[in-house]
C-alpha positions, 0 to 999 in steps of 0.5 A: 473675905474667907478665913480659914485655918491653914495652920490646921488645914497642914496638921495632917501633913505632920502627923503622917510623919511622925514615925508610928510607935513613938514613944516621946515627941515634942511639940515646939510653940504648941499654941493652944494645943490643936496639934499635941492634942492630935499627937496625944492619941498617936504617940504614948508621950506629948511633950507640949511647950510654948515661950508664952505661959498664956498659950502652955496653960491654954493647952494645958486645960485642952489637952489629954494627960498623955500630954505634959506642958511647960513654959520653954525658950526653945533657944536658950532653955536646955533639951535632953540629949538624945530624948525625943524619938520626934521634934514637930513644930507649926508656923515656929522655924520662921521665928528662930535662927534657922541653924542653931534651932535645928542643931539643938533639934538634932542634939535633942532626937533620939537615932532614928528620931525626926523632925517634922516641921512646916513653917511660913517662907517668904514669897520667892517672886516671879518664881513662886509666882504660878504656885501663889496663883494656884495657892489664892484659888484653891484657899477661895474654892476650899474656904467656901466649901468649909464655909458651906459645911460649917467647919473651921479645920479644926481636926476635931479638936475643941476651940478654946478662946485664945489667950491673947495675940498671936506672936507674928514675925514676917518671914524673912527665907524663901524656900531655897534659901531654908534649903540651902541654910538647913543643909549646910547643918543637916546635909540630908533634910529635904525642905519642900513648898506646900501650897497654902503659903507653908513649907514642909521640913523633915529629917532623920536621924542617923542611926 
């Protein structure tokens, strides 16, 4: 079986949507810091947070000086209101109560700031059958290319040893359900299915 990093594959989708000239960006669920490191090349300041202190320590060992790292429970700990130019997350939202998380993100954004999140949906069969088949084909073709090139798709960052098991949770919402739930709290939010078993959620705060 071919294994390669679907999350790293979608870094670029997140990075493209972070506003140019962004001053402060919050990376929710930073993991071992690959996305935070990429963000640090493009924005003034990144705040990398994770509920797992081992992940925070791994990120701190990897990222440049303009990334601050701390343990944070995004659903319980305080976030400064109107503080961030962008809030990003990768494979996190399906672990959270989606409406509550989006409300907390929105409150912490400045006017004009953006939420950009990639997460896992529950497969919506039979509706998703064509895209599931296409995803399987693309996954194997890209896996063959990346294997031949010796490239694990890590967006140019070093690969520290993982500090421990990654929390896993099967997604409970389909893309349609994510869209409906998100629009109840952020009416102008955009949610679309991505090919390789992810969805993309984006929202810009009015003002």
